[in-house]
C-alpha positions as CSV (number, residue, x, y, z in Angstrom):
1,X,73.2,90.8,114.9
2,X,70.1,91.0,117.7
3,X,72.6,92.5,120.5
4,X,75.9,93.4,120.8
5,X,78.4,93.5,123.9
6,X,81.4,95.6,124.7
7,X,84.2,94.6,126.8
8,X,86.0,97.5,127.4
9,X,84.2,100.7,126.6
10,X,87.4,103.2,125.9
11,X,87.5,105.8,122.8
12,X,87.6,104.0,120.3
13,X,84.6,101.4,121.4
14,X,82.7,104.8,122.4
15,X,83.0,106.0,118.3
16,X,81.8,102.5,117.8
17,X,78.7,102.5,119.3
18,X,77.8,106.1,118.5
19,X,78.5,105.2,114.7
20,X,76.3,102.2,115.3
21,X,73.4,104.1,116.3
22,X,73.7,106.4,114.0
23,X,74.1,104.0,111.2
24,X,70.5,102.6,112.0
25,X,71.6,100.0,114.2
26,X,68.5,99.6,116.7
27,X,69.6,96.2,118.3
28,X,70.7,96.0,122.1
29,X,73.9,97.5,123.2
30,X,75.7,95.8,126.2
31,X,78.4,97.9,128.1
32,X,80.8,96.3,130.6
33,X,80.9,98.7,133.8
34,X,84.6,99.8,132.7
35,X,85.2,103.2,132.4
36,X,82.2,103.9,134.1
37,X,81.5,107.7,133.0
38,X,82.2,106.8,129.7
39,X,79.6,104.2,129.9
40,X,77.3,106.1,131.6
41,X,77.6,108.1,129.0
42,X,76.7,106.3,126.1
43,X,73.8,104.9,128.1
44,X,72.2,107.9,128.8
45,X,72.6,109.3,125.1
46,X,72.6,106.5,122.8
47,X,70.3,103.9,124.6
48,X,73.0,101.4,125.8
49,X,72.9,99.2,129.1
50,X,75.5,99.1,131.2
51,X,75.8,95.4,133.1
52,X,77.3,94.9,136.4
53,X,80.0,92.5,135.0
54,X,82.0,91.5,132.3
55,X,80.9,87.6,132.2
56,X,77.0,89.3,132.7
57,X,78.0,91.3,129.1
58,X,78.8,87.8,127.1
59,X,75.6,86.1,128.5
60,X,73.2,88.8,127.5
61,X,74.8,89.2,123.8
62,X,74.8,87.8,120.7
63,X,78.4,88.8,119.4
64,X,81.2,90.5,121.7
65,X,83.3,93.4,120.7
66,X,86.8,93.2,122.4
67,X,87.6,97.2,122.9
68,X,90.3,96.6,125.6
69,X,94.0,97.6,124.9
70,X,96.5,94.7,124.2
71,X,97.8,94.7,127.8
72,X,94.3,93.8,129.3
73,X,93.7,90.7,127.1
74,X,94.5,88.3,129.7
75,X,92.9,90.2,132.4
76,X,89.9,90.1,130.8
77,X,89.7,86.5,129.0
78,X,90.4,85.1,133.0
79,X,86.9,86.9,133.6
80,X,85.0,85.8,131.1
81,X,83.8,82.5,129.4
82,X,82.1,82.6,125.7
83,X,79.8,80.5,124.6
84,X,80.9,78.2,121.7
85,X,80.3,79.3,118.7
86,X,79.6,83.2,120.1
87,X,81.1,85.8,117.7
88,X,84.2,87.5,119.2
89,X,84.8,90.9,117.1
90,X,88.5,91.9,118.5
91,X,89.2,95.9,117.9
92,X,93.0,95.0,119.7
93,X,95.7,95.9,117.8
94,X,98.5,93.5,117.4
95,X,96.4,90.2,119.3
96,X,96.8,87.6,116.6
97,X,94.0,85.3,115.6
98,X,95.9,82.5,117.3
99,X,96.2,84.5,120.5
100,X,92.6,85.0,120.8
101,X,91.8,81.9,120.2
102,X,94.0,80.6,123.1
103,X,92.1,83.7,125.2
104,X,88.5,82.6,124.5
105,X,88.9,79.2,123.2
106,X,84.9,79.0,122.4
107,X,84.9,81.9,120.4
108,X,84.7,82.6,116.9
109,X,86.9,84.7,116.5
110,X,87.1,88.1,114.1
111,X,89.6,90.7,114.1
112,X,88.4,94.2,112.8
113,X,90.6,97.1,112.3
114,X,89.0,100.9,112.2
115,X,89.3,104.8,113.0
116,X,87.7,107.7,115.3
117,X,85.8,108.4,111.9
118,X,83.6,105.7,113.0
119,X,81.1,108.0,114.9
120,X,80.5,109.9,111.7
121,X,80.2,106.5,109.5
122,X,83.4,107.6,107.7
123,X,85.9,105.1,108.8
124,X,87.8,102.5,106.8
125,X,86.5,99.4,108.3
126,X,89.4,96.1,107.7
127,X,88.0,92.9,108.9
128,X,90.1,89.8,108.8
129,X,89.1,86.8,108.1
130,X,85.9,87.3,105.6
131,X,82.6,86.6,107.9
132,X,79.4,87.6,106.6
133,X,77.3,88.2,109.9
134,X,80.3,90.7,111.2
135,X,81.1,92.8,107.8
136,X,76.6,93.3,107.6
137,X,76.9,94.6,111.3
138,X,79.7,97.2,110.7
139,X,78.6,97.8,107.5
140,X,77.4,101.4,108.1
141,X,80.7,102.7,110.2
142,X,81.9,103.3,106.7
143,X,84.2,101.5,103.6
144,X,85.0,97.9,104.1
145,X,88.4,96.3,103.3
146,X,88.1,92.4,104.1
147,X,91.0,90.7,104.1
148,X,91.8,86.6,103.8
149,X,95.3,86.6,105.8
150,X,96.3,88.1,109.1
151,X,99.6,89.5,107.3
152,X,97.6,91.4,104.9
153,X,95.6,92.6,108.4
154,X,99.1,93.8,110.2
155,X,99.8,95.8,106.7
156,X,96.8,97.5,107.1
157,X,97.1,98.4,110.9
158,X,100.1,100.0,110.2
159,X,98.3,102.1,107.3
160,X,95.7,102.7,110.2
161,X,98.6,104.0,112.0
162,X,99.1,106.6,109.1
163,X,95.6,107.8,110.1
164,X,96.7,109.5,113.3
165,X,100.2,110.8,111.8
166,X,98.1,112.5,108.8
167,X,97.0,114.9,111.5
168,X,100.4,116.2,112.2
169,X,101.4,116.9,109.0
170,X,98.5,118.8,107.8
171,X,99.2,120.8,111.0
172,X,102.2,121.4,110.5
173,X,101.0,122.6,106.9
174,X,98.1,124.7,108.2
175,X,100.6,126.1,111.0
176,X,103.1,127.5,108.1
177,X,100.1,129.1,106.3
178,X,99.0,130.8,109.9
179,X,102.9,131.5,110.7
180,X,102.9,133.6,107.3
181,X,99.8,135.5,108.5
182,X,96.9,133.8,107.2
183,X,93.8,133.2,109.8
184,X,94.0,130.2,111.7
185,X,90.4,129.0,110.3
186,X,91.3,129.7,106.8
187,X,94.7,128.4,106.7
188,X,93.1,125.2,108.1
189,X,90.0,125.0,105.8
190,X,92.7,125.7,102.6
191,X,94.7,122.4,104.0
192,X,91.9,120.0,104.9
193,X,90.0,121.1,101.3
194,X,93.5,120.7,99.3
195,X,93.3,117.3,100.9
196,X,89.9,116.5,100.1
197,X,90.2,117.8,96.6
198,X,93.2,115.2,96.3
199,X,91.1,112.1,97.9
200,X,88.5,112.9,95.8
201,X,90.0,113.1,92.5
202,X,92.1,109.8,93.4
203,X,88.8,107.6,94.0
204,X,87.5,109.4,90.9
205,X,90.6,107.9,88.5
206,X,91.1,104.4,90.3
207,X,92.8,103.0,87.6
208,X,95.4,106.1,87.9
209,X,98.4,105.0,90.5
210,X,98.7,108.0,92.9
211,X,102.4,108.8,91.7
212,X,101.0,109.2,88.6
213,X,98.1,111.8,89.3
214,X,100.9,113.9,91.3
215,X,102.9,113.8,88.4
216,X,100.4,115.4,85.8
217,X,99.7,118.6,88.4
218,X,103.6,118.6,89.0
219,X,104.7,119.4,85.5
220,X,107.9,121.3,84.8
221,X,107.7,124.7,84.8
222,X,104.8,124.7,87.3
223,X,105.1,126.2,91.1
224,X,104.0,122.7,92.2
225,X,107.0,121.0,90.0
226,X,109.2,123.8,91.8
227,X,108.2,122.9,95.4
228,X,108.1,119.3,95.1
229,X,111.8,120.1,93.7
230,X,112.4,120.9,97.4
231,X,110.7,118.2,99.3
232,X,112.5,115.6,96.5
233,X,115.9,116.6,98.0
234,X,114.7,116.6,101.6
235,X,112.5,113.2,101.5
236,X,109.9,113.1,104.3
237,X,109.0,109.7,102.6
238,X,112.2,108.2,104.1
239,X,110.8,108.9,107.9
240,X,107.3,108.3,107.2
241,X,109.0,104.9,105.7
242,X,110.8,104.3,108.8
243,X,108.1,104.5,111.0
244,X,106.2,101.7,108.9
245,X,109.0,99.7,109.9
246,X,108.8,100.4,113.3
247,X,105.3,99.5,113.9
248,X,105.2,96.7,111.8
249,X,107.9,95.2,113.8
250,X,106.3,95.6,116.6
251,X,103.0,94.2,115.3
252,X,104.8,91.1,114.3
253,X,107.2,90.6,117.6
254,X,103.5,90.8,119.7
255,X,101.8,88.2,117.1
256,X,104.6,85.8,118.2
257,X,104.5,86.2,121.9
258,X,101.9,83.2,121.7
């Protein structure tokens, strides 16, 4: 894609723009005037153009990225008219393909879900439905998971929410170490380092289940097993599962509101 237009310049759109430029995207990036201060920063530091209106962005862009919150969908849709077959890459969580196609009837709609790590080109990028042009455009933002159906995409969105939750768990672990006397910087390094060790080992052993990898470490008589016994009697996983159910229910409820 030689040009990309962004409708809405929020936090996530900002991260995508930065990641695209850092990943080598040299095409034209056009920004709507929404969030003027952030748009001006991106124009200044990442070679973007801020246009006068959302329709101006649509008119000049080969493809459009919808970066607004779900509640703003109808407002934005009322302001623009996409060309027949023009790609619309939606970052709006919980807005189904059916809702997008109703709001933007001429567009070729694709749903995309990624994280703030896109700015470091390290995000998991979920795309639905498969679309070769969109996949090529976003390939430098991280590793891609391309899904055929929306039911799977909604589950992937729940997994995306876990990205935000993990920070709070990691904070609590860091805080425990700090409360025991370890300097905060070292506590942070240890918590993040052990997480990275875990991820690296799991990625190198795709044939092993995550549980099996943990069991190989927490063998009887080890300190890891002693701590695990406490965790199993106070299962945090039940709380996390409840949180996942709340998010999934909200996504499915929104998708039915067409």
